[in-house]
Backbone as JSON Lines, residues from 0, in Angstrom:
{"i":0,"aa":"I","n":[33.97,5.53,14.14],"ca":[34.01,5.49,12.69],"c":[35.43,5.86,12.25]}
{"i":1,"aa":"P","n":[36.25,4.89,11.79],"ca":[37.59,5.21,11.3],"c":[37.57,5.55,9.8]}
{"i":2,"aa":"L","n":[38.2,6.66,9.44],"ca":[38.31,7.07,8.03],"c":[39.79,7.21,7.68]}
{"i":3,"aa":"P","n":[40.25,6.55,6.63],"ca":[41.65,6.72,6.22],"c":[41.93,8.17,5.85]}
{"i":4,"aa":"R","n":[42.98,8.74,6.4],"ca":[43.3,10.13,6.11],"c":[43.72,10.31,4.65]}
{"i":5,"aa":"T","n":[44.31,9.28,4.06],"ca":[44.68,9.37,2.65],"c":[43.44,9.53,1.77]}
{"i":6,"aa":"L","n":[42.35,8.87,2.15],"ca":[41.09,9.01,1.4],"c":[40.58,10.44,1.49]}
{"i":7,"aa":"L","n":[40.64,11.01,2.68],"ca":[40.18,12.39,2.86],"c":[41.06,13.38,2.09]}
{"i":8,"aa":"Q","n":[42.36,13.08,2.02],"ca":[43.3,13.98,1.34],"c":[43.19,13.89,-0.17]}
{"i":9,"aa":"D","n":[42.94,12.69,-0.69],"ca":[42.97,12.47,-2.14],"c":[41.62,12.64,-2.83]}
{"i":10,"aa":"S","n":[40.53,12.53,-2.08],"ca":[39.2,12.6,-2.7],"c":[38.78,14.04,-2.92]}
{"i":11,"aa":"D","n":[38.09,14.27,-4.05],"ca":[37.54,15.61,-4.3],"c":[36.1,15.72,-3.8]}
{"i":12,"aa":"Q","n":[35.62,14.68,-3.12],"ca":[34.26,14.68,-2.57],"c":[34.3,15.13,-1.11]}
{"i":13,"aa":"N","n":[33.2,15.72,-0.67],"ca":[33.11,16.15,0.73],"c":[32.67,14.96,1.58]}
{"i":14,"aa":"I","n":[33.64,14.11,1.9],"ca":[33.33,12.88,2.63],"c":[32.82,13.17,4.03]}
{"i":15,"aa":"L","n":[33.36,14.21,4.66],"ca":[32.93,14.53,6.02],"c":[31.46,14.94,6.06]}
{"i":16,"aa":"R","n":[30.99,15.58,5.0],"ca":[29.56,15.93,4.94],"c":[28.7,14.67,4.84]}
{"i":17,"aa":"V","n":[29.16,13.7,4.04],"ca":[28.44,12.43,3.92],"c":[28.4,11.71,5.26]}
{"i":18,"aa":"I","n":[29.54,11.71,5.98],"ca":[29.6,11.05,7.28],"c":[28.67,11.76,8.28]}
{"i":19,"aa":"A","n":[28.63,13.08,8.25],"ca":[27.76,13.84,9.15],"c":[26.29,13.49,8.92]}
{"i":20,"aa":"K","n":[25.92,13.34,7.63],"ca":[24.55,12.97,7.3],"c":[24.26,11.55,7.78]}
{"i":21,"aa":"W","n":[25.22,10.65,7.61],"ca":[25.05,9.26,8.04],"c":[24.87,9.2,9.55]}
{"i":22,"aa":"I","n":[25.65,10.01,10.29],"ca":[25.54,10.03,11.75],"c":[24.14,10.49,12.18]}
{"i":23,"aa":"A","n":[23.62,11.52,11.5],"ca":[22.29,12.03,11.85],"c":[21.22,10.97,11.62]}
{"i":24,"aa":"V","n":[21.3,10.26,10.49],"ca":[20.33,9.2,10.19],"c":[20.46,8.06,11.19]}
{"i":25,"aa":"K","n":[21.7,7.67,11.48],"ca":[21.95,6.57,12.42],"c":[21.42,6.91,13.81]}
{"i":26,"aa":"T","n":[21.57,8.16,14.22],"ca":[21.07,8.59,15.52],"c":[19.55,8.47,15.58]}
{"i":27,"aa":"L","n":[18.86,8.9,14.53],"ca":[17.41,8.82,14.47],"c":[16.94,7.37,14.5]}
{"i":28,"aa":"V","n":[17.61,6.52,13.73],"ca":[17.25,5.09,13.69],"c":[17.47,4.45,15.06]}
{"i":29,"aa":"T","n":[18.57,4.79,15.71],"ca":[18.88,4.24,17.04],"c":[17.83,4.65,18.06]}
{"i":30,"aa":"R","n":[17.45,5.92,18.05],"ca":[16.43,6.4,18.99],"c":[15.1,5.7,18.74]}
{"i":31,"aa":"N","n":[14.7,5.6,17.47],"ca":[13.43,4.93,17.15],"c":[13.44,3.47,17.57]}
{"i":32,"aa":"A","n":[14.58,2.81,17.41],"ca":[14.7,1.41,17.79],"c":[14.51,1.23,19.3]}
{"i":33,"aa":"E","n":[15.09,2.14,20.07],"ca":[14.96,2.05,21.53],"c":[13.53,2.36,21.98]}
{"i":34,"aa":"I","n":[12.89,3.32,21.31],"ca":[11.49,3.63,21.62],"c":[10.61,2.42,21.31]}
{"i":35,"aa":"L","n":[10.88,1.77,20.17],"ca":[10.09,0.61,19.77],"c":[10.26,-0.55,20.76]}
{"i":36,"aa":"K","n":[11.47,-0.71,21.3],"ca":[11.7,-1.76,22.31],"c":[10.79,-1.56,23.51]}
{"i":37,"aa":"V","n":[10.68,-0.33,23.98],"ca":[9.84,-0.04,25.15],"c":[8.37,-0.22,24.8]}
{"i":38,"aa":"I","n":[7.98,0.2,23.6],"ca":[6.59,0.02,23.16],"c":[6.23,-1.46,23.12]}
{"i":39,"aa":"N","n":[7.09,-2.27,22.53],"ca":[6.83,-3.71,22.43],"c":[6.79,-4.38,23.79]}
{"i":40,"aa":"A","n":[7.66,-3.95,24.7],"ca":[7.67,-4.53,26.05],"c":[6.44,-4.12,26.84]}
{"i":41,"aa":"T","n":[5.97,-2.89,26.63],"ca":[4.83,-2.36,27.38],"c":[3.51,-2.88,26.85]}
{"i":42,"aa":"F","n":[3.42,-3.02,25.52],"ca":[2.16,-3.45,24.89],"c":[2.37,-4.77,24.17]}
{"i":43,"aa":"S","n":[2.69,-5.8,24.92],"ca":[2.95,-7.1,24.32],"c":[1.66,-7.79,23.86]}
{"i":44,"aa":"V","n":[0.53,-7.43,24.48],"ca":[-0.77,-8.0,24.1],"c":[-1.55,-6.97,23.31]}
{"i":45,"aa":"K","n":[-2.05,-7.37,22.14],"ca":[-2.77,-6.43,21.28],"c":[-4.19,-6.92,21.02]}
{"i":46,"aa":"K","n":[-5.13,-6.0,21.05],"ca":[-6.54,-6.32,20.82],"c":[-6.83,-6.33,19.32]}
{"i":47,"aa":"P","n":[-7.36,-7.43,18.8],"ca":[-7.7,-7.45,17.36],"c":[-8.86,-6.49,17.05]}
{"i":48,"aa":"V","n":[-8.7,-5.7,16.0],"ca":[-9.78,-4.83,15.53],"c":[-9.96,-5.1,14.03]}
{"i":49,"aa":"T","n":[-11.21,-5.09,13.59],"ca":[-11.45,-5.4,12.18],"c":[-12.43,-4.44,11.51]}
{"i":50,"aa":"N","n":[-13.27,-3.77,12.3],"ca":[-14.3,-2.95,11.67],"c":[-14.54,-1.66,12.43]}
{"i":51,"aa":"T","n":[-15.5,-0.9,11.95],"ca":[-15.81,0.39,12.54],"c":[-16.2,0.29,14.0]}
{"i":52,"aa":"D","n":[-17.05,-0.68,14.32],"ca":[-17.49,-0.83,15.7],"c":[-16.35,-1.14,16.65]}
{"i":53,"aa":"D","n":[-15.38,-1.93,16.18],"ca":[-14.22,-2.25,17.02],"c":[-13.45,-0.98,17.38]}
{"i":54,"aa":"F","n":[-13.28,-0.1,16.41],"ca":[-12.56,1.15,16.66],"c":[-13.34,2.04,17.61]}
{"i":55,"aa":"K","n":[-14.65,2.08,17.44],"ca":[-15.48,2.88,18.34],"c":[-15.41,2.34,19.76]}
{"i":56,"aa":"D","n":[-15.39,1.01,19.91],"ca":[-15.3,0.41,21.24],"c":[-14.0,0.81,21.93]}
{"i":57,"aa":"V","n":[-12.91,0.81,21.16],"ca":[-11.61,1.19,21.74],"c":[-11.64,2.64,22.19]}
{"i":58,"aa":"L","n":[-12.11,3.54,21.32],"ca":[-12.11,4.97,21.64],"c":[-13.1,5.31,22.75]}
{"i":59,"aa":"N","n":[-14.28,4.72,22.71],"ca":[-15.35,5.12,23.63],"c":[-15.33,4.38,24.96]}
{"i":60,"aa":"V","n":[-14.78,3.15,24.98],"ca":[-14.88,2.33,26.19],"c":[-13.5,1.97,26.77]}
{"i":61,"aa":"E","n":[-12.61,1.5,25.94],"ca":[-11.35,0.95,26.46],"c":[-10.28,2.01,26.73]}
{"i":62,"aa":"L","n":[-10.26,3.07,25.95],"ca":[-9.27,4.12,26.17],"c":[-9.69,4.99,27.35]}
{"i":63,"aa":"D","n":[-8.74,5.27,28.22],"ca":[-9.0,6.16,29.36],"c":[-9.51,7.5,28.84]}
{"i":64,"aa":"P","n":[-10.67,7.97,29.33],"ca":[-11.25,9.24,28.83],"c":[-10.3,10.44,28.95]}
{"i":65,"aa":"A","n":[-9.34,10.36,29.87],"ca":[-8.41,11.47,30.03],"c":[-7.55,11.69,28.79]}
{"i":66,"aa":"F","n":[-7.45,10.64,27.95],"ca":[-6.59,10.73,26.77],"c":[-7.39,10.76,25.47]}
{"i":67,"aa":"Y","n":[-8.7,10.86,25.58],"ca":[-9.54,10.82,24.37],"c":[-9.26,12.03,23.47]}
{"i":68,"aa":"A","n":[-9.18,13.21,24.05],"ca":[-9.03,14.43,23.25],"c":[-7.72,14.44,22.47]}
{"i":69,"aa":"S","n":[-6.66,13.89,23.05],"ca":[-5.35,13.92,22.39],"c":[-5.03,12.62,21.65]}
{"i":70,"aa":"A","n":[-6.0,11.72,21.58],"ca":[-5.77,10.41,20.97],"c":[-5.51,10.51,19.47]}
{"i":71,"aa":"K","n":[-4.61,9.65,19.01],"ca":[-4.32,9.51,17.59],"c":[-4.28,8.02,17.26]}
{"i":72,"aa":"V","n":[-4.33,7.71,15.98],"ca":[-4.23,6.33,15.51],"c":[-2.9,6.18,14.78]}
{"i":73,"aa":"I","n":[-2.05,5.31,15.3],"ca":[-0.71,5.14,14.74],"c":[-0.57,3.73,14.18]}
{"i":74,"aa":"T","n":[-0.16,3.63,12.93],"ca":[0.0,2.33,12.3],"c":[1.06,2.42,11.19]}
{"i":75,"aa":"N","n":[1.3,1.32,10.52],"ca":[2.27,1.32,9.41],"c":[1.53,1.31,8.07]}
{"i":76,"aa":"E","n":[2.26,1.11,6.98],"ca":[1.63,1.17,5.65],"c":[0.55,0.11,5.47]}
{"i":77,"aa":"L","n":[0.8,-1.09,5.99],"ca":[-0.17,-2.18,5.85],"c":[-1.47,-1.84,6.58]}
{"i":78,"aa":"G","n":[-1.33,-1.35,7.81],"ca":[-2.51,-0.96,8.57],"c":[-3.23,0.23,7.96]}
{"i":79,"aa":"F","n":[-2.46,1.2,7.48],"ca":[-3.04,2.39,6.85],"c":[-3.85,2.01,5.62]}
{"i":80,"aa":"N","n":[-3.31,1.1,4.83],"ca":[-4.0,0.67,3.62],"c":[-5.34,0.0,3.97]}
{"i":81,"aa":"Y","n":[-5.31,-0.84,5.01],"ca":[-6.54,-1.51,5.44],"c":[-7.57,-0.48,5.93]}
{"i":82,"aa":"L","n":[-7.12,0.46,6.75],"ca":[-8.04,1.47,7.29],"c":[-8.62,2.35,6.18]}
{"i":83,"aa":"S","n":[-7.84,2.56,5.12],"ca":[-8.32,3.42,4.03],"c":[-9.49,2.79,3.28]}
{"i":84,"aa":"K","n":[-9.69,1.48,3.47],"ca":[-10.78,0.78,2.77],"c":[-11.99,0.51,3.66]}
{"i":85,"aa":"L","n":[-11.89,0.81,4.95],"ca":[-13.02,0.57,5.85],"c":[-14.16,1.54,5.54]}
{"i":86,"aa":"K","n":[-15.39,1.01,5.61],"ca":[-16.58,1.83,5.37],"c":[-17.53,1.72,6.54]}
{"i":87,"aa":"D","n":[-18.36,2.74,6.71],"ca":[-19.4,2.67,7.74],"c":[-20.63,1.97,7.16]}
{"i":88,"aa":"N","n":[-21.71,1.93,7.94],"ca":[-22.88,1.18,7.49],"c":[-23.66,1.86,6.36]}
{"i":89,"aa":"T","n":[-23.21,3.04,5.95],"ca":[-23.85,3.7,4.81],"c":[-23.01,3.56,3.55]}
{"i":90,"aa":"G","n":[-21.85,2.9,3.67],"ca":[-20.97,2.74,2.52],"c":[-19.96,3.85,2.36]}
{"i":91,"aa":"K","n":[-19.91,4.77,3.32],"ca":[-18.96,5.89,3.27],"c":[-17.63,5.48,3.88]}
{"i":92,"aa":"Y","n":[-16.53,5.86,3.21],"ca":[-15.22,5.52,3.74],"c":[-15.01,6.15,5.11]}
{"i":93,"aa":"L","n":[-14.49,5.34,6.02],"ca":[-14.28,5.79,7.39],"c":[-13.13,6.81,7.46]}
{"i":94,"aa":"M","n":[-12.1,6.59,6.65],"ca":[-10.96,7.51,6.63],"c":[-11.29,8.7,5.74]}
{"i":95,"aa":"Q","n":[-11.1,9.89,6.29],"ca":[-11.42,11.1,5.55],"c":[-10.21,12.04,5.55]}
{"i":96,"aa":"P","n":[-9.97,12.73,4.43],"ca":[-8.87,13.7,4.4],"c":[-9.2,14.9,5.28]}
{"i":97,"aa":"D","n":[-8.18,15.46,5.9],"ca":[-8.35,16.67,6.7],"c":[-8.35,17.86,5.74]}
{"i":98,"aa":"P","n":[-9.45,18.61,5.67],"ca":[-9.52,19.72,4.7],"c":[-8.57,20.86,5.02]}
{"i":99,"aa":"T","n":[-8.03,20.89,6.25],"ca":[-7.16,22.01,6.64],"c":[-5.68,21.71,6.45]}
{"i":100,"aa":"V","n":[-5.34,20.41,6.32],"ca":[-3.92,20.04,6.2],"c":[-3.76,19.01,5.08]}
{"i":101,"aa":"A","n":[-2.92,19.32,4.11],"ca":[-2.69,18.39,3.0],"c":[-2.02,17.11,3.49]}
{"i":102,"aa":"D","n":[-2.38,15.98,2.89],"ca":[-1.79,14.67,3.2],"c":[-2.02,14.24,4.65]}
{"i":103,"aa":"K","n":[-3.08,14.77,5.27],"ca":[-3.42,14.37,6.63],"c":[-4.8,13.73,6.6]}
{"i":104,"aa":"F","n":[-4.96,12.6,7.3],"ca":[-6.22,11.87,7.28],"c":[-6.71,11.62,8.7]}
{"i":105,"aa":"N","n":[-8.03,11.55,8.83],"ca":[-8.66,11.3,10.12],"c":[-9.55,10.07,10.02]}
{"i":106,"aa":"I","n":[-9.72,9.39,11.16],"ca":[-10.67,8.29,11.25],"c":[-11.43,8.46,12.56]}
{"i":107,"aa":"L","n":[-12.75,8.54,12.47],"ca":[-13.6,8.82,13.63],"c":[-13.13,10.09,14.35]}
{"i":108,"aa":"G","n":[-12.69,11.06,13.58],"ca":[-12.27,12.34,14.14],"c":[-10.87,12.35,14.72]}
{"i":109,"aa":"K","n":[-10.13,11.23,14.6],"ca":[-8.78,11.15,15.15],"c":[-7.75,11.08,14.03]}
{"i":110,"aa":"E","n":[-6.66,11.82,14.2],"ca":[-5.61,11.85,13.18],"c":[-4.95,10.47,13.06]}
{"i":111,"aa":"I","n":[-4.68,10.08,11.82],"ca":[-3.95,8.84,11.55],"c":[-2.51,9.18,11.22]}
{"i":112,"aa":"I","n":[-1.59,8.55,11.93],"ca":[-0.18,8.74,11.67],"c":[0.38,7.45,11.07]}
{"i":113,"aa":"K","n":[0.92,7.55,9.87],"ca":[1.48,6.39,9.18],"c":[2.98,6.38,9.34]}
{"i":114,"aa":"I","n":[3.49,5.28,9.9],"ca":[4.92,5.1,10.13],"c":[5.42,3.99,9.23]}
{"i":115,"aa":"T","n":[6.6,4.14,8.7],"ca":[7.15,3.13,7.81],"c":[7.25,1.77,8.51]}
{"i":116,"aa":"S","n":[7.02,0.72,7.75],"ca":[7.09,-0.64,8.3],"c":[8.51,-1.02,8.72]}
{"i":117,"aa":"K","n":[9.5,-0.3,8.23],"ca":[10.87,-0.54,8.68],"c":[11.02,-0.18,10.15]}
{"i":118,"aa":"T","n":[10.29,0.84,10.58],"ca":[10.32,1.26,11.97],"c":[9.28,0.54,12.8]}
{"i":119,"aa":"L","n":[8.08,0.38,12.26],"ca":[6.97,-0.26,12.97],"c":[6.53,-1.47,12.14]}
{"i":120,"aa":"P","n":[7.22,-2.59,12.29],"ca":[6.96,-3.74,11.41],"c":[5.68,-4.49,11.72]}
{"i":121,"aa":"S","n":[5.14,-5.14,10.69],"ca":[4.01,-6.05,10.85],"c":[4.53,-7.43,11.2]}
{"i":122,"aa":"T","n":[3.62,-8.28,11.67],"ca":[3.93,-9.69,11.88],"c":[3.15,-10.47,10.85]}
{"i":123,"aa":"G","n":[3.8,-10.8,9.75],"ca":[3.09,-11.44,8.66],"c":[2.05,-10.49,8.09]}
{"i":124,"aa":"N","n":[0.77,-10.92,8.12],"ca":[-0.33,-10.09,7.61],"c":[-1.03,-9.31,8.72]}
{"i":125,"aa":"V","n":[-0.42,-9.27,9.89],"ca":[-1.03,-8.56,11.03],"c":[-0.26,-7.26,11.28]}
{"i":126,"aa":"A","n":[-0.97,-6.15,11.13],"ca":[-0.36,-4.83,11.29],"c":[-0.64,-4.28,12.69]}
{"i":127,"aa":"P","n":[0.34,-3.61,13.3],"ca":[0.11,-3.01,14.61],"c":[-0.65,-1.7,14.49]}
{"i":128,"aa":"V","n":[-1.5,-1.44,15.48],"ca":[-2.24,-0.17,15.54],"c":[-2.26,0.28,17.0]}
{"i":129,"aa":"Y","n":[-1.84,1.5,17.24],"ca":[-1.87,2.06,18.59],"c":[-2.85,3.22,18.61]}
{"i":130,"aa":"I","n":[-3.82,3.14,19.5],"ca":[-4.86,4.16,19.58],"c":[-4.75,4.85,20.94]}
{"i":131,"aa":"G","n":[-4.5,6.14,20.92],"ca":[-4.37,6.89,22.16],"c":[-3.29,7.95,22.03]}
{"i":132,"aa":"D","n":[-2.7,8.31,23.16],"ca":[-1.67,9.34,23.19],"c":[-0.34,8.69,23.52]}
{"i":133,"aa":"L","n":[0.42,8.34,22.49],"ca":[1.67,7.61,22.68],"c":[2.72,8.46,23.4]}
{"i":134,"aa":"K","n":[2.63,9.78,23.27],"ca":[3.58,10.65,23.96],"c":[3.39,10.61,25.47]}
{"i":135,"aa":"E","n":[2.17,10.32,25.91],"ca":[1.92,10.19,27.35],"c":[2.22,8.78,27.84]}
{"i":136,"aa":"A","n":[2.1,7.8,26.95],"ca":[2.34,6.4,27.34],"c":[3.83,6.12,27.44]}
{"i":137,"aa":"I","n":[4.59,6.62,26.48],"ca":[6.03,6.39,26.42],"c":[6.73,7.74,26.43]}
{"i":138,"aa":"R","n":[7.63,7.93,27.38],"ca":[8.31,9.22,27.48],"c":[9.77,9.1,27.03]}
{"i":139,"aa":"F","n":[10.17,10.0,26.16],"ca":[11.54,10.06,25.67],"c":[12.26,11.21,26.39]}
{"i":140,"aa":"Y","n":[13.36,10.9,27.03],"ca":[14.15,11.9,27.73],"c":[15.47,12.12,27.0]}
{"i":141,"aa":"D","n":[15.63,13.3,26.46],"ca":[16.89,13.66,25.81],"c":[17.8,14.23,26.89]}
{"i":142,"aa":"R","n":[18.91,13.56,27.15],"ca":[19.82,14.0,28.22],"c":[20.64,15.22,27.81]}
{"i":143,"aa":"G","n":[20.48,15.66,26.59],"ca":[21.17,16.88,26.16],"c":[22.65,16.68,25.91]}
{"i":144,"aa":"V","n":[23.09,15.42,25.83],"ca":[24.5,15.15,25.57],"c":[24.6,14.49,24.19]}
{"i":145,"aa":"Y","n":[25.1,15.24,23.24],"ca":[25.31,14.73,21.89],"c":[26.7,15.18,21.47]}
{"i":146,"aa":"E","n":[27.63,14.23,21.47],"ca":[29.01,14.55,21.19],"c":[29.5,13.87,19.91]}
{"i":147,"aa":"V","n":[30.16,14.64,19.07],"ca":[30.87,14.09,17.91],"c":[32.31,14.55,18.06]}
{"i":148,"aa":"T","n":[33.19,13.61,18.39],"ca":[34.58,13.95,18.69],"c":[35.53,13.21,17.74]}
{"i":149,"aa":"P","n":[36.24,13.96,16.88],"ca":[37.21,13.32,15.97],"c":[38.62,13.37,16.56]}
{"i":150,"aa":"T","n":[39.46,12.43,16.16],"ca":[40.87,12.45,16.56],"c":[41.72,11.76,15.49]}
{"i":151,"aa":"T","n":[42.95,12.24,15.37],"ca":[43.92,11.6,14.49],"c":[45.08,10.99,15.28]}
{"i":152,"aa":"I","n":[45.03,11.17,16.62],"ca":[46.14,10.67,17.44],"c":[45.7,9.74,18.56]}
{"i":153,"aa":"G","n":[44.43,9.74,18.92],"ca":[43.96,8.9,20.01],"c":[43.66,7.48,19.55]}
{"i":154,"aa":"G","n":[43.64,6.55,20.52],"ca":[43.32,5.16,20.21],"c":[44.28,4.6,19.19]}
{"i":155,"aa":"D","n":[43.76,3.97,18.15],"ca":[44.59,3.4,17.08],"c":[44.7,4.34,15.87]}
{"i":156,"aa":"A","n":[44.12,5.54,15.97],"ca":[44.1,6.46,14.83],"c":[45.52,6.83,14.38]}
{"i":157,"aa":"F","n":[46.4,7.06,15.33],"ca":[47.77,7.46,14.97],"c":[48.49,6.35,14.22]}
{"i":158,"aa":"K","n":[48.35,5.11,14.69],"ca":[49.06,3.98,14.07],"c":[48.57,3.7,12.66]}
{"i":159,"aa":"R","n":[47.27,3.83,12.44],"ca":[46.76,3.49,11.11],"c":[46.51,4.72,10.23]}
{"i":160,"aa":"N","n":[46.93,5.9,10.71],"ca":[46.8,7.14,9.94],"c":[45.34,7.39,9.51]}
{"i":161,"aa":"S","n":[44.46,7.37,10.51],"ca":[43.04,7.55,10.22],"c":[42.46,8.69,11.05]}
{"i":162,"aa":"L","n":[41.32,9.15,10.6],"ca":[40.52,10.1,11.38],"c":[39.41,9.27,12.03]}
{"i":163,"aa":"D","n":[39.49,9.09,13.34],"ca":[38.49,8.3,14.06],"c":[37.48,9.25,14.71]}
{"i":164,"aa":"T","n":[36.21,8.94,14.53],"ca":[35.15,9.79,15.07],"c":[34.31,8.99,16.06]}
{"i":165,"aa":"R","n":[34.14,9.56,17.25],"ca":[33.32,8.93,18.29],"c":[32.04,9.74,18.45]}
{"i":166,"aa":"I","n":[30.9,9.02,18.49],"ca":[29.6,9.67,18.66],"c":[28.97,9.17,19.95]}
{"i":167,"aa":"I","n":[28.55,10.1,20.8],"ca":[27.83,9.76,22.04],"c":[26.51,10.51,22.02]}
{"i":168,"aa":"D","n":[25.42,9.76,22.18],"ca":[24.08,10.35,22.23],"c":[23.38,9.79,23.47]}
{"i":169,"aa":"R","n":[23.2,10.6,24.48],"ca":[22.61,10.14,25.74],"c":[21.13,10.47,25.78]}
{"i":170,"aa":"F","n":[20.32,9.43,25.97],"ca":[18.87,9.6,26.08],"c":[18.31,8.42,26.86]}
{"i":171,"aa":"D","n":[17.04,8.52,27.23],"ca":[16.39,7.44,27.95],"c":[14.95,7.34,27.47]}
{"i":172,"aa":"V","n":[14.4,6.14,27.51],"ca":[13.02,5.89,27.11],"c":[12.37,5.05,28.21]}
{"i":173,"aa":"I","n":[11.24,5.51,28.74],"ca":[10.55,4.74,29.78],"c":[9.06,4.68,29.49]}
{"i":174,"aa":"A","n":[8.41,3.65,30.02],"ca":[6.95,3.55,29.95],"c":[6.4,4.42,31.08]}
{"i":175,"aa":"L","n":[5.66,5.46,30.71],"ca":[5.17,6.41,31.7],"c":[3.75,6.09,32.14]}
{"i":176,"aa":"D","n":[2.83,5.94,31.18],"ca":[1.44,5.67,31.51],"c":[0.82,4.76,30.45]}
{"i":177,"aa":"P","n":[0.89,3.45,30.65],"ca":[0.35,2.51,29.65],"c":[-1.15,2.66,29.41]}
{"i":178,"aa":"E","n":[-1.87,3.3,30.34],"ca":[-3.3,3.5,30.16],"c":[-3.61,4.54,29.08]}
{"i":179,"aa":"A","n":[-2.58,5.25,28.61],"ca":[-2.79,6.3,27.61],"c":[-2.98,5.75,26.21]}
{"i":180,"aa":"V","n":[-2.72,4.46,26.03],"ca":[-2.8,3.85,24.7],"c":[-3.45,2.48,24.8]}
{"i":181,"aa":"V","n":[-4.24,2.15,23.78],"ca":[-4.75,0.79,23.62],"c":[-4.03,0.19,22.42]}
{"i":182,"aa":"A","n":[-3.28,-0.87,22.65],"ca":[-2.55,-1.53,21.57],"c":[-3.48,-2.49,20.84]}
{"i":183,"aa":"C","n":[-3.54,-2.35,19.53],"ca":[-4.44,-3.16,18.72],"c":[-3.67,-3.8,17.56]}
{"i":184,"aa":"S","n":[-4.35,-4.67,16.85],"ca":[-3.76,-5.28,15.66],"c":[-4.84,-5.48,14.62]}
{"i":185,"aa":"I","n":[-4.43,-5.46,13.37],"ca":[-5.34,-5.66,12.25],"c":[-4.83,-6.81,11.39]}
{"i":186,"aa":"D","n":[-5.65,-7.82,11.23],"ca":[-5.34,-8.89,10.28],"c":[-5.86,-8.42,8.92]}
{"i":187,"aa":"V","n":[-4.94,-8.04,8.05],"ca":[-5.35,-7.42,6.79],"c":[-5.95,-8.43,5.81]}
{"i":188,"aa":"T","n":[-5.89,-9.72,6.15],"ca":[-6.53,-10.72,5.28],"c":[-8.03,-10.8,5.57]}
{"i":189,"aa":"F","n":[-8.47,-10.21,6.7],"ca":[-9.89,-10.23,7.03],"c":[-10.63,-9.25,6.13]}
{"i":190,"aa":"V","n":[-11.73,-9.71,5.55],"ca":[-12.53,-8.87,4.66],"c":[-13.83,-8.5,5.38]}
{"i":191,"aa":"P","n":[-14.01,-7.22,5.74],"ca":[-15.26,-6.82,6.4],"c":[-16.46,-7.1,5.5]}
{"i":192,"aa":"E","n":[-17.59,-7.34,6.14],"ca":[-18.81,-7.59,5.36],"c":[-19.12,-6.38,4.51]}
{"i":193,"aa":"E","n":[-19.53,-6.65,3.27],"ca":[-19.86,-5.55,2.37],"c":[-21.19,-4.92,2.8]}
{"i":194,"aa":"V","n":[-21.26,-3.62,2.61],"ca":[-22.48,-2.91,2.94],"c":[-23.51,-3.18,1.86]}
{"i":195,"aa":"V","n":[-24.68,-3.63,2.25],"ca":[-25.74,-3.91,1.29],"c":[-26.8,-2.82,1.45]}
{"i":196,"aa":"E","n":[-26.96,-2.03,0.41],"ca":[-27.95,-0.95,0.45],"c":[-29.34,-1.51,0.22]}
{"i":197,"aa":"T","n":[-30.26,-1.08,1.05],"ca":[-31.65,-1.51,0.89],"c":[-32.31,-0.69,-0.21]}
{"i":198,"aa":"P","n":[-33.18,-1.33,-0.99],"ca":[-33.84,-0.6,-2.11],"c":[-34.82,0.44,-1.58]}
């Protein structure tokens, strides 16, 4: 990141603080992008789910029992919105607020984690849903090397009178245990059958 030294000298704004914040955001986005690459490569095939029974089948049959206790439901805004409208056969909403934690919701006793679509994008009207323990399926290794090194004399910084900043963030992402997660998808255009109450 090259910054003109004249800009730093003449501005009354704390530009270095803005740059530091930008670096932190960029680092987070970069890490999430690399994690998503491994997720997409590991779970290229997704099981369509549309109703309560489909979710029960995934949790009770398809997910390895070793990961049932720690399983969560991870989706984006589109998937979250669809799940918020699902009802059981009595007409009760499947998604319920957690009475112990504000802004936390559960479905079939499992926590729902909503991730922005910028990070976890949909494909048209099809939203991704991951059911299981993603921390066991995909492992993130922080190598503990995070360097922010500025210079005014190295590289081309001296010639152009700039403050050049180099950022190094060493980490690795690998698929550890694909059996820990069942990758699913929701076509949000599908309308589940309405519950008809008997008189």
